[in-house]
KEMARZA-866751 format. One record per residue (C-alpha): residue in one letter; x, y, z. Coordinates in steps of 0.001 Angstrom, whole numbers, plus 500000, padded with zeros to 6 digits. Example, Ala and Ser with C-alpha at 12.3 -4.5 7.8 and 13.67 -1.06 7.14 Angstrom:
REM KEMARZA-866751
<drenlum code="a" X="512300" Y="495500" Z="507800"/>
<drenlum code="s" X="513670" Y="498940" Z="507140"/>
//
This chain:
REM KEMARZA-866751
<drenlum code="m" X="236424" Y="721297" Z="301537"/>
<drenlum code="l" X="234129" Y="724175" Z="300850"/>
<drenlum code="g" X="235316" Y="727464" Z="299543"/>
<drenlum code="t" X="233670" Y="730781" Z="298895"/>
<drenlum code="v" X="234320" Y="732624" Z="295646"/>
<drenlum code="w" X="233648" Y="736313" Z="295397"/>
<drenlum code="v" X="233100" Y="737591" Z="291875"/>
<drenlum code="a" X="233476" Y="741240" Z="291185"/>
<drenlum code="g" X="230382" Y="742209" Z="289212"/>
<drenlum code="c" X="230117" Y="744771" Z="286455"/>
<drenlum code="v" X="227190" Y="746978" Z="285587"/>
<drenlum code="l" X="225992" Y="746939" Z="281963"/>
<drenlum code="e" X="224491" Y="750123" Z="280632"/>
<drenlum code="d" X="223722" Y="751720" Z="277296"/>
<drenlum code="v" X="226349" Y="754109" Z="276055"/>
<drenlum code="a" X="225594" Y="756411" Z="273136"/>
<drenlum code="i" X="228479" Y="756507" Z="270666"/>
<drenlum code="p" X="228670" Y="759802" Z="268822"/>
<drenlum code="g" X="228228" Y="759488" Z="265076"/>
<drenlum code="g" X="231094" Y="760120" Z="262725"/>
<drenlum code="e" X="231341" Y="763165" Z="260541"/>
<drenlum code="a" X="229353" Y="762882" Z="257315"/>
<drenlum code="i" X="231522" Y="762771" Z="254203"/>
<drenlum code="v" X="230506" Y="763888" Z="250727"/>
<drenlum code="v" X="230628" Y="760920" Z="248347"/>
<drenlum code="v" X="230716" Y="761637" Z="244618"/>
<drenlum code="s" X="230315" Y="759019" Z="241872"/>
<drenlum code="a" X="230631" Y="759925" Z="238203"/>
<drenlum code="v" X="232082" Y="758365" Z="235065"/>
<drenlum code="m" X="231943" Y="760614" Z="232005"/>
<drenlum code="r" X="231025" Y="758692" Z="228840"/>
<drenlum code="p" X="231599" Y="760410" Z="225454"/>
<drenlum code="d" X="229732" Y="757523" Z="223795"/>
<drenlum code="l" X="226515" Y="758466" Z="225656"/>
<drenlum code="s" X="224221" Y="761450" Z="225086"/>
<drenlum code="y" X="223664" Y="762331" Z="228748"/>
<drenlum code="q" X="226147" Y="762579" Z="231619"/>
<drenlum code="f" X="225270" Y="762490" Z="235317"/>
<drenlum code="v" X="226950" Y="762932" Z="238696"/>
<drenlum code="i" X="225744" Y="761276" Z="241919"/>
<drenlum code="v" X="226289" Y="763296" Z="245098"/>
<drenlum code="e" X="225414" Y="761795" Z="248479"/>
<drenlum code="w" X="226361" Y="761712" Z="252156"/>
<drenlum code="s" X="228206" Y="758762" Z="253602"/>
<drenlum code="l" X="226044" Y="756395" Z="255665"/>
<drenlum code="d" X="225737" Y="757561" Z="259265"/>
<drenlum code="g" X="224156" Y="754495" Z="260847"/>
<drenlum code="t" X="220641" Y="755937" Z="260901"/>
<drenlum code="v" X="219693" Y="754780" Z="257392"/>
<drenlum code="a" X="219382" Y="751107" Z="256538"/>
<drenlum code="g" X="221440" Y="750164" Z="253526"/>
<drenlum code="g" X="219670" Y="746957" Z="252496"/>
<drenlum code="d" X="220218" Y="745130" Z="249228"/>
<drenlum code="t" X="219830" Y="747693" Z="246461"/>
<drenlum code="s" X="221926" Y="745881" Z="243856"/>
<drenlum code="a" X="218888" Y="744882" Z="241782"/>
<drenlum code="v" X="218088" Y="748518" Z="240951"/>
<drenlum code="p" X="221017" Y="750609" Z="239680"/>
<drenlum code="l" X="221661" Y="754324" Z="240153"/>
<drenlum code="p" X="219921" Y="755817" Z="238217"/>
<drenlum code="p" X="216941" Y="755287" Z="238181"/>
<drenlum code="r" X="217244" Y="754506" Z="241892"/>
<drenlum code="g" X="218465" Y="757433" Z="243935"/>
<drenlum code="p" X="221177" Y="757432" Z="246626"/>
<drenlum code="l" X="220196" Y="756567" Z="250201"/>
<drenlum code="i" X="221214" Y="759967" Z="251645"/>
<drenlum code="p" X="221247" Y="762418" Z="248713"/>
<drenlum code="v" X="222945" Y="765809" Z="248784"/>
<drenlum code="e" X="220348" Y="768154" Z="247356"/>
<drenlum code="n" X="220674" Y="771689" Z="245982"/>
<drenlum code="a" X="224400" Y="771307" Z="245323"/>
<drenlum code="y" X="226353" Y="773145" Z="242652"/>
<drenlum code="v" X="227797" Y="770587" Z="240205"/>
<drenlum code="a" X="229852" Y="771569" Z="237169"/>
<drenlum code="v" X="232389" Y="770070" Z="234743"/>
<drenlum code="t" X="234946" Y="772094" Z="232785"/>
<drenlum code="n" X="236961" Y="770876" Z="229782"/>
<drenlum code="l" X="240388" Y="772289" Z="230625"/>
<drenlum code="d" X="241764" Y="771561" Z="227149"/>
<drenlum code="f" X="238877" Y="772966" Z="225105"/>
<drenlum code="p" X="238145" Y="776557" Z="226128"/>
<drenlum code="a" X="236048" Y="776955" Z="222969"/>
<drenlum code="d" X="233669" Y="774182" Z="224051"/>
<drenlum code="p" X="230323" Y="774947" Z="222307"/>
<drenlum code="c" X="228591" Y="773720" Z="225471"/>
<drenlum code="g" X="230208" Y="776619" Z="227351"/>
<drenlum code="s" X="233440" Y="776999" Z="229281"/>
<drenlum code="t" X="231787" Y="775375" Z="232304"/>
<drenlum code="v" X="228833" Y="772974" Z="232036"/>
<drenlum code="e" X="226472" Y="773041" Z="235015"/>
<drenlum code="f" X="224665" Y="769831" Z="235973"/>
<drenlum code="g" X="221095" Y="770401" Z="237106"/>
<drenlum code="d" X="219275" Y="768789" Z="240025"/>
<drenlum code="a" X="216577" Y="766516" Z="238625"/>
<drenlum code="g" X="214012" Y="767854" Z="241112"/>
<drenlum code="t" X="210760" Y="765926" Z="241254"/>
<drenlum code="s" X="211121" Y="764285" Z="237831"/>
<drenlum code="q" X="213955" Y="761971" Z="238884"/>
<drenlum code="a" X="215814" Y="760828" Z="241976"/>
<drenlum code="a" X="217317" Y="763479" Z="244241"/>
<drenlum code="g" X="221085" Y="763560" Z="244488"/>
<drenlum code="i" X="221575" Y="762781" Z="240787"/>
<drenlum code="y" X="222649" Y="765769" Z="238680"/>
<drenlum code="w" X="222314" Y="765753" Z="234879"/>
<drenlum code="a" X="224109" Y="767735" Z="232175"/>
<drenlum code="p" X="222414" Y="769098" Z="229032"/>
<drenlum code="e" X="222326" Y="766650" Z="226128"/>
<drenlum code="g" X="225695" Y="766220" Z="224408"/>
<drenlum code="c" X="227633" Y="768211" Z="227010"/>
<drenlum code="p" X="230380" Y="768680" Z="227943"/>
<drenlum code="t" X="232360" Y="768096" Z="224742"/>
<drenlum code="m" X="234819" Y="765233" Z="225285"/>
<drenlum code="r" X="237712" Y="764352" Z="222984"/>
<drenlum code="p" X="240343" Y="761641" Z="223593"/>
<drenlum code="g" X="243021" Y="763088" Z="225857"/>
<drenlum code="d" X="240936" Y="766026" Z="227123"/>
<drenlum code="r" X="241131" Y="766834" Z="230839"/>
<drenlum code="l" X="237807" Y="767337" Z="232578"/>
<drenlum code="q" X="237585" Y="769065" Z="235953"/>
<drenlum code="l" X="234699" Y="768390" Z="238346"/>
<drenlum code="t" X="233543" Y="770892" Z="240961"/>
<drenlum code="v" X="230894" Y="770081" Z="243574"/>
<drenlum code="e" X="229810" Y="772621" Z="246193"/>
<drenlum code="t" X="227339" Y="771505" Z="248864"/>
<drenlum code="p" X="224838" Y="773898" Z="250510"/>
<drenlum code="d" X="226907" Y="773863" Z="253749"/>
<drenlum code="g" X="230017" Y="775136" Z="251937"/>
<drenlum code="r" X="231998" Y="771940" Z="251317"/>
<drenlum code="t" X="233865" Y="771593" Z="248024"/>
<drenlum code="v" X="234811" Y="768385" Z="246191"/>
<drenlum code="s" X="236960" Y="768416" Z="243063"/>
<drenlum code="g" X="238696" Y="766019" Z="240717"/>
<drenlum code="v" X="240248" Y="765757" Z="237263"/>
<drenlum code="t" X="239987" Y="762959" Z="234690"/>
<drenlum code="r" X="241635" Y="762461" Z="231304"/>
<drenlum code="v" X="239184" Y="761177" Z="228672"/>
<drenlum code="p" X="240201" Y="757859" Z="227050"/>
<drenlum code="g" X="239569" Y="757032" Z="223416"/>
<drenlum code="m" X="239799" Y="754206" Z="220932"/>
<drenlum code="n" X="239697" Y="753854" Z="217171"/>
<drenlum code="g" X="237701" Y="750659" Z="217515"/>
<drenlum code="a" X="237046" Y="747454" Z="219467"/>
<drenlum code="y" X="236733" Y="743887" Z="218216"/>
<drenlum code="l" X="235503" Y="740458" Z="219260"/>
<drenlum code="a" X="236987" Y="737461" Z="217435"/>
<drenlum code="v" X="236658" Y="733673" Z="217315"/>
<drenlum code="g" X="239179" Y="731916" Z="215074"/>
<drenlum code="d" X="239115" Y="733709" Z="211722"/>
<drenlum code="d" X="235715" Y="735339" Z="212399"/>
<drenlum code="s" X="235489" Y="738744" Z="214021"/>
<drenlum code="v" X="233015" Y="741578" Z="214526"/>
<drenlum code="a" X="233552" Y="745238" Z="215331"/>
<drenlum code="l" X="231894" Y="746111" Z="218632"/>
<drenlum code="g" X="229406" Y="748918" Z="218273"/>
<drenlum code="g" X="229236" Y="748298" Z="214540"/>
<drenlum code="g" X="225538" Y="747462" Z="214223"/>
<drenlum code="d" X="223598" Y="744200" Z="214479"/>
<drenlum code="s" X="226483" Y="741826" Z="213730"/>
<drenlum code="v" X="226284" Y="738639" Z="215807"/>
<drenlum code="l" X="229166" Y="736237" Z="216364"/>
<drenlum code="s" X="228494" Y="732530" Z="216956"/>
<drenlum code="f" X="230705" Y="730807" Z="219484"/>
<drenlum code="n" X="231093" Y="727172" Z="220643"/>
<drenlum code="r" X="231771" Y="727214" Z="224354"/>
<drenlum code="d" X="233221" Y="723681" Z="224294"/>
<drenlum code="r" X="235830" Y="724359" Z="221605"/>
<drenlum code="d" X="236455" Y="728057" Z="221058"/>
<drenlum code="t" X="238404" Y="730837" Z="222734"/>
<drenlum code="l" X="237266" Y="734445" Z="222475"/>
<drenlum code="r" X="239669" Y="737261" Z="221684"/>
<drenlum code="f" X="238854" Y="740790" Z="222833"/>
<drenlum code="g" X="240783" Y="743937" Z="222070"/>
<drenlum code="v" X="240764" Y="747663" Z="221398"/>
<drenlum code="d" X="242815" Y="750031" Z="219268"/>
<drenlum code="a" X="243404" Y="752520" Z="222060"/>
<drenlum code="i" X="244207" Y="756219" Z="221674"/>
<drenlum code="a" X="244351" Y="756855" Z="225419"/>
<drenlum code="g" X="243257" Y="754827" Z="228441"/>
<drenlum code="r" X="244375" Y="752732" Z="231414"/>
<drenlum code="l" X="241895" Y="749900" Z="232060"/>
<drenlum code="l" X="240100" Y="747490" Z="229727"/>
<drenlum code="q" X="236924" Y="745982" Z="231187"/>
<drenlum code="l" X="234773" Y="743190" Z="229738"/>
<drenlum code="d" X="231151" Y="742746" Z="230845"/>
<drenlum code="v" X="229151" Y="739677" Z="229772"/>
<drenlum code="r" X="225392" Y="739767" Z="230401"/>
<drenlum code="r" X="222462" Y="737739" Z="229148"/>
<drenlum code="n" X="220709" Y="739498" Z="226266"/>
<drenlum code="g" X="217274" Y="740635" Z="227431"/>
<drenlum code="d" X="218066" Y="739992" Z="231113"/>
<drenlum code="l" X="220900" Y="742233" Z="232276"/>
<drenlum code="t" X="220573" Y="740891" Z="235840"/>
<drenlum code="d" X="221921" Y="737572" Z="234513"/>
<drenlum code="y" X="225607" Y="738430" Z="234789"/>
<drenlum code="g" X="228082" Y="736127" Z="233059"/>
<drenlum code="t" X="231237" Y="737786" Z="234339"/>
<drenlum code="k" X="233280" Y="740957" Z="234576"/>
<drenlum code="v" X="236984" Y="740903" Z="233701"/>
<drenlum code="q" X="239395" Y="743818" Z="234129"/>
<drenlum code="v" X="242909" Y="743983" Z="232690"/>
<drenlum code="d" X="245504" Y="746702" Z="232155"/>
<drenlum code="t" X="246232" Y="745584" Z="228586"/>
<drenlum code="t" X="244559" Y="746368" Z="225266"/>
<drenlum code="a" X="243739" Y="742724" Z="224387"/>
<drenlum code="f" X="243160" Y="739390" Z="226125"/>
<drenlum code="l" X="241717" Y="735885" Z="225692"/>
<drenlum code="l" X="238792" Y="734165" Z="227430"/>
<drenlum code="a" X="238143" Y="730428" Z="227071"/>
<drenlum code="g" X="234605" Y="729300" Z="226322"/>
<drenlum code="s" X="234764" Y="726967" Z="229332"/>
<drenlum code="a" X="235637" Y="729829" Z="231720"/>
<drenlum code="r" X="233963" Y="729877" Z="235125"/>
<drenlum code="d" X="232771" Y="733043" Z="236815"/>
<drenlum code="v" X="234956" Y="733836" Z="239829"/>
<drenlum code="f" X="234754" Y="737636" Z="239668"/>
<drenlum code="v" X="231074" Y="738561" Z="240082"/>
<drenlum code="s" X="229140" Y="735901" Z="241984"/>
<drenlum code="g" X="232067" Y="733633" Z="242823"/>
<drenlum code="s" X="229788" Y="730641" Z="242248"/>
<drenlum code="g" X="232028" Y="729007" Z="239664"/>
<drenlum code="d" X="229132" Y="728746" Z="237192"/>
<drenlum code="d" X="229805" Y="728857" Z="233476"/>
<drenlum code="v" X="230345" Y="732310" Z="232027"/>
<drenlum code="f" X="228846" Y="731076" Z="228740"/>
<drenlum code="r" X="225945" Y="728639" Z="228424"/>
<drenlum code="g" X="224864" Y="726924" Z="225255"/>
<drenlum code="g" X="221548" Y="728238" Z="223971"/>
<drenlum code="h" X="222007" Y="731721" Z="225414"/>
<drenlum code="s" X="222669" Y="734983" Z="223617"/>
<drenlum code="y" X="224774" Y="737584" Z="225367"/>
<drenlum code="i" X="225583" Y="741265" Z="225265"/>
<drenlum code="v" X="229343" Y="741774" Z="225542"/>
<drenlum code="t" X="230669" Y="745238" Z="226386"/>
<drenlum code="l" X="234273" Y="746395" Z="226196"/>
<drenlum code="t" X="235027" Y="749523" Z="228219"/>
<drenlum code="l" X="238259" Y="751515" Z="228064"/>
<drenlum code="s" X="238642" Y="753778" Z="231100"/>
<drenlum code="d" X="241009" Y="756290" Z="232634"/>
<drenlum code="t" X="243386" Y="755922" Z="235601"/>
<drenlum code="n" X="240801" Y="757155" Z="238128"/>
<drenlum code="y" X="238320" Y="754409" Z="237298"/>
<drenlum code="f" X="241199" Y="751902" Z="237176"/>
<drenlum code="d" X="242202" Y="752801" Z="240759"/>
<drenlum code="f" X="238560" Y="752805" Z="241879"/>
<drenlum code="s" X="237990" Y="749322" Z="240405"/>
<drenlum code="r" X="241141" Y="747677" Z="241772"/>
<drenlum code="s" X="240817" Y="749014" Z="245323"/>
<drenlum code="s" X="238286" Y="748398" Z="248060"/>
<drenlum code="n" X="237264" Y="749962" Z="251335"/>
<drenlum code="n" X="237720" Y="747977" Z="254554"/>
<drenlum code="e" X="234573" Y="748649" Z="256579"/>
<drenlum code="f" X="236487" Y="748450" Z="259880"/>
<drenlum code="t" X="239647" Y="750438" Z="259134"/>
<drenlum code="g" X="238534" Y="752519" Z="256150"/>
<drenlum code="r" X="241831" Y="751712" Z="254452"/>
<drenlum code="g" X="242509" Y="750205" Z="251048"/>
<drenlum code="f" X="240451" Y="752562" Z="248905"/>
<drenlum code="i" X="242405" Y="754652" Z="246382"/>
<drenlum code="n" X="240742" Y="758058" Z="246381"/>
<drenlum code="r" X="241538" Y="760612" Z="243655"/>
<drenlum code="l" X="239074" Y="763284" Z="244814"/>
<drenlum code="t" X="239880" Y="766338" Z="246910"/>
<drenlum code="g" X="237431" Y="767253" Z="249662"/>
<drenlum code="g" X="235408" Y="764044" Z="249455"/>
<drenlum code="f" X="235452" Y="760364" Z="248556"/>
<drenlum code="g" X="234383" Y="758393" Z="245510"/>
<drenlum code="v" X="235340" Y="758465" Z="241875"/>
<drenlum code="f" X="235365" Y="760988" Z="239053"/>
<drenlum code="g" X="236522" Y="759102" Z="235986"/>
<drenlum code="s" X="235828" Y="758699" Z="232304"/>
<drenlum code="a" X="235341" Y="755782" Z="229945"/>
<drenlum code="v" X="234240" Y="754864" Z="226446"/>
<drenlum code="a" X="232485" Y="751595" Z="225613"/>
<drenlum code="a" X="231285" Y="749486" Z="222692"/>
<drenlum code="t" X="228942" Y="746487" Z="222638"/>
<drenlum code="s" X="228084" Y="743500" Z="220472"/>
<drenlum code="r" X="225959" Y="740364" Z="220623"/>
<drenlum code="l" X="227214" Y="736819" Z="220977"/>
<drenlum code="w" X="225400" Y="733534" Z="220341"/>
<drenlum code="v" X="226739" Y="730610" Z="222329"/>
<drenlum code="v" X="226343" Y="727027" Z="221104"/>
<drenlum code="a" X="227900" Y="723826" Z="222426"/>
<drenlum code="d" X="228645" Y="720239" Z="221473"/>
<drenlum code="f" X="225788" Y="717749" Z="221658"/>
<drenlum code="d" X="227246" Y="715290" Z="224182"/>
<drenlum code="d" X="224066" Y="714267" Z="226011"/>
<drenlum code="p" X="221389" Y="712055" Z="224368"/>
<drenlum code="r" X="218687" Y="714586" Z="225230"/>
<drenlum code="e" X="220511" Y="717423" Z="223482"/>
<drenlum code="g" X="220339" Y="718065" Z="219774"/>
<drenlum code="l" X="218096" Y="719381" Z="217019"/>
<drenlum code="y" X="214324" Y="719040" Z="217197"/>
<drenlum code="r" X="211869" Y="720072" Z="214504"/>
<drenlum code="i" X="208588" Y="721213" Z="216090"/>
<drenlum code="t" X="205626" Y="721054" Z="213724"/>
<drenlum code="g" X="201859" Y="720990" Z="213835"/>
<drenlum code="t" X="198848" Y="723248" Z="213954"/>
<drenlum code="i" X="197338" Y="725006" Z="216933"/>
<drenlum code="e" X="193581" Y="725204" Z="216653"/>
<drenlum code="t" X="191004" Y="727223" Z="218560"/>
<drenlum code="i" X="187215" Y="726956" Z="218279"/>
<drenlum code="e" X="185429" Y="730245" Z="218917"/>
<drenlum code="t" X="181680" Y="730158" Z="219597"/>
<drenlum code="i" X="179702" Y="733384" Z="219831"/>
<drenlum code="a" X="175917" Y="732976" Z="219902"/>
<drenlum code="d" X="175237" Y="730375" Z="217180"/>
<drenlum code="q" X="178310" Y="731163" Z="215106"/>
<drenlum code="v" X="181295" Y="728818" Z="215314"/>
<drenlum code="t" X="184695" Y="729891" Z="213978"/>
<drenlum code="i" X="187741" Y="727626" Z="213805"/>
<drenlum code="h" X="191090" Y="729407" Z="213916"/>
<drenlum code="t" X="194292" Y="727563" Z="212955"/>
<drenlum code="q" X="197933" Y="728527" Z="212975"/>
<drenlum code="a" X="200740" Y="726404" Z="211543"/>
<drenlum code="v" X="204000" Y="725938" Z="213448"/>
<drenlum code="d" X="207283" Y="724785" Z="211917"/>
<drenlum code="a" X="210340" Y="725648" Z="213990"/>
<drenlum code="m" X="213749" Y="724187" Z="214740"/>
<drenlum code="l" X="214948" Y="723906" Z="218340"/>
<drenlum code="r" X="218652" Y="723532" Z="219188"/>
<drenlum code="l" X="218675" Y="722235" Z="222754"/>
<drenlum code="y" X="221602" Y="722222" Z="225223"/>
<drenlum code="l" X="222005" Y="721183" Z="228860"/>
<drenlum code="h" X="223936" Y="723476" Z="231167"/>
<drenlum code="r" X="227312" Y="722051" Z="232092"/>
<drenlum code="t" X="228374" Y="723205" Z="235534"/>
<drenlum code="t" X="225199" Y="722998" Z="237550"/>
<drenlum code="d" X="223645" Y="720169" Z="239545"/>
<drenlum code="s" X="220196" Y="721138" Z="238334"/>
<drenlum code="t" X="218629" Y="720039" Z="235077"/>
<drenlum code="d" X="218490" Y="723482" Z="233467"/>
<drenlum code="v" X="218465" Y="723634" Z="229679"/>
<drenlum code="a" X="218460" Y="726366" Z="227064"/>
<drenlum code="g" X="218159" Y="726518" Z="223327"/>
<drenlum code="f" X="217619" Y="728562" Z="220196"/>
<drenlum code="l" X="214297" Y="728573" Z="218364"/>
<drenlum code="d" X="214173" Y="729307" Z="214615"/>
<drenlum code="g" X="211291" Y="729295" Z="212149"/>
<drenlum code="a" X="207526" Y="729786" Z="212118"/>
<drenlum code="w" X="206062" Y="730381" Z="215567"/>
<drenlum code="f" X="203033" Y="732389" Z="216761"/>
<drenlum code="t" X="202053" Y="735342" Z="218905"/>
<drenlum code="p" X="198722" Y="736496" Z="220404"/>
<drenlum code="g" X="196254" Y="738177" Z="218078"/>
<drenlum code="p" X="194382" Y="741409" Z="218769"/>
<drenlum code="g" X="191256" Y="739572" Z="219938"/>
<drenlum code="g" X="187666" Y="740378" Z="219108"/>
<drenlum code="f" X="184957" Y="738520" Z="217195"/>
<drenlum code="g" X="186188" Y="736861" Z="214011"/>
<drenlum code="s" X="189833" Y="737761" Z="214552"/>
<drenlum code="p" X="192364" Y="734942" Z="214964"/>
<drenlum code="p" X="193678" Y="734441" Z="218525"/>
<drenlum code="w" X="197132" Y="733667" Z="217081"/>
<drenlum code="l" X="199187" Y="735447" Z="214487"/>
<drenlum code="p" X="202175" Y="734043" Z="212602"/>
<drenlum code="k" X="205575" Y="735116" Z="213883"/>
<drenlum code="d" X="209011" Y="734341" Z="212501"/>
<drenlum code="v" X="211696" Y="733761" Z="215126"/>
<drenlum code="a" X="215404" Y="733646" Z="214371"/>
<drenlum code="g" X="217703" Y="732481" Z="217138"/>
<drenlum code="k" X="215290" Y="733214" Z="219982"/>
<drenlum code="s" X="216863" Y="732055" Z="223253"/>
<drenlum code="v" X="214539" Y="729939" Z="225410"/>
<drenlum code="d" X="214985" Y="728364" Z="228856"/>
<drenlum code="g" X="213629" Y="725255" Z="230480"/>
<drenlum code="t" X="214208" Y="722215" Z="232659"/>
<drenlum code="f" X="214703" Y="718498" Z="232106"/>
<drenlum code="v" X="213381" Y="716276" Z="234906"/>
<drenlum code="g" X="213991" Y="712676" Z="233958"/>
<drenlum code="e" X="212680" Y="712572" Z="230409"/>
<drenlum code="r" X="210139" Y="715357" Z="230849"/>
<drenlum code="l" X="211067" Y="718635" Z="229201"/>
<drenlum code="h" X="209465" Y="721964" Z="230057"/>
<drenlum code="l" X="210341" Y="725047" Z="227972"/>
<drenlum code="v" X="209283" Y="728666" Z="228468"/>
<drenlum code="i" X="209134" Y="730816" Z="225323"/>
<drenlum code="p" X="208582" Y="734513" Z="226154"/>
<drenlum code="d" X="207122" Y="736923" Z="223642"/>
<drenlum code="s" X="208863" Y="740249" Z="223187"/>
<drenlum code="l" X="205574" Y="742014" Z="222396"/>
<drenlum code="p" X="203173" Y="741276" Z="225260"/>
<drenlum code="p" X="199550" Y="742360" Z="224827"/>
<drenlum code="g" X="198852" Y="745224" Z="227227"/>
<drenlum code="n" X="200956" Y="745133" Z="230373"/>
<drenlum code="f" X="200766" Y="741384" Z="230910"/>
<drenlum code="p" X="203964" Y="739553" Z="229851"/>
<drenlum code="w" X="202714" Y="736833" Z="227519"/>
<drenlum code="y" X="204606" Y="733608" Z="227053"/>
<drenlum code="s" X="203977" Y="730121" Z="225744"/>
<drenlum code="t" X="205253" Y="726821" Z="227106"/>
<drenlum code="l" X="206127" Y="723422" Z="225676"/>
<drenlum code="s" X="206081" Y="720290" Z="227793"/>
<drenlum code="g" X="206284" Y="716617" Z="226996"/>
<drenlum code="l" X="208082" Y="713304" Z="227494"/>
<drenlum code="f" X="211246" Y="713297" Z="225384"/>
<drenlum code="t" X="211951" Y="709562" Z="225362"/>
<drenlum code="m" X="215221" Y="708586" Z="223725"/>
<drenlum code="d" X="213739" Y="705706" Z="221717"/>
<drenlum code="l" X="211152" Y="707810" Z="219916"/>
<drenlum code="d" X="211818" Y="710225" Z="217058"/>
<drenlum code="s" X="208337" Y="711789" Z="217046"/>
<drenlum code="i" X="207543" Y="713270" Z="220448"/>
<drenlum code="p" X="204154" Y="714850" Z="221274"/>
<drenlum code="v" X="204475" Y="718117" Z="223201"/>
<drenlum code="i" X="201707" Y="720170" Z="224765"/>
<drenlum code="v" X="201739" Y="723865" Z="223878"/>
<drenlum code="a" X="200110" Y="726244" Z="226363"/>
<drenlum code="e" X="199725" Y="729992" Z="226840"/>
<drenlum code="s" X="200142" Y="732117" Z="229934"/>
<drenlum code="v" X="197155" Y="733554" Z="231756"/>
<drenlum code="l" X="196877" Y="735500" Z="235000"/>
<drenlum code="v" X="196543" Y="732292" Z="237026"/>
<drenlum code="g" X="199194" Y="730231" Z="235226"/>
<drenlum code="v" X="199000" Y="728533" Z="231831"/>
<drenlum code="i" X="196219" Y="726846" Z="229870"/>
<drenlum code="p" X="196784" Y="724156" Z="227199"/>
<drenlum code="i" X="196184" Y="725168" Z="223607"/>
<drenlum code="d" X="196974" Y="722145" Z="221459"/>
<drenlum code="t" X="199549" Y="719413" Z="220819"/>
<drenlum code="l" X="202536" Y="719749" Z="218509"/>
<drenlum code="f" X="205151" Y="717170" Z="217527"/>
<drenlum code="a" X="208903" Y="717415" Z="218052"/>
<drenlum code="v" X="210878" Y="715246" Z="215641"/>
<drenlum code="r" X="214478" Y="714497" Z="216520"/>
<drenlum code="v" X="216796" Y="715489" Z="213681"/>
<drenlum code="r" X="219679" Y="713065" Z="213486"/>
<drenlum code="v" X="223054" Y="714694" Z="212971"/>
<drenlum code="p" X="226302" Y="712879" Z="212159"/>
//
């Protein structure tokens, strides 16, 4: 049996959807522990500007995608009418020297004391007004402790050593006023290497050395890795930043975000922070891990015309080597201590290498089978080219004296310099 089916067709056509009304978005956290304060003023995205991934470059120095220019931005300390900065501190547009949409206050202004109320006023060229009030937090001090050892954050160059396999870190502040305590852990020298961020509404908390990161990347990688040094920052903030941090904006409904501004969206808060450094070690539970003493002499023969000059530089350094725990790769890291070398100034008769003492320099590398490759960056590169040296060799478990090739970086890669020897130091 045959049948005929009639389908009612529909005509597809382009329909222009009118754009939503632009909203003024203000982002500012006043920091009495910093010399300069800034306020970011921008328009909400309207669909005509591509957002893209801008997380690698923070604001500032990067500017907002749709900046509000030529706005009036001012902060008034409501509890300090005798503020030497003036009753109202105006924030200036950076103009051509810095990114548009970022407004800066004069150095050291406004004056901020614990408990002071600061009022923000933003007036856009088209007559819109955004305002908000924050109460400045304060603390008598912050500390980082492991067992009976502790350091005061912000107290200088004190460094705390920490075994990620055994120890638990204690963080805390002696708060005068505040609502949120935030911990940031970042790799020293590479702030894009984020360990974790933890936020609590208490003045102290604990963090195990074996903690996994579930807050920033969600990868479950170790927060702390043996052989790395970290910058830890404790931040005590006000209620506005607390609400901003614990809420989020649903991109479909626009609900969920706790907004404390009038006339716009964003955050106007305040916070005070302190930092310290942390060295992370670990147990040696892999046969490739442990202490290695790297010794030898790097030698370079320089020939100019008929004159031959031999340059030598002695090396005697200890390497504490650790494998990363929670990764399927063969990544390693370690600390280098002792007599190392750095590039010389160059020129006829001058040595190509100069002696350099290193103390706890964090280095990275890989272990593939029994072959180790380490990269040792230099903090003082010649010119604009980032100089580094490398060590590579077969670290066989049945040999105590292991030859390793030392090389230097060049524009096209690395070139071998000489051969050193790594001697395994037996530890009980």
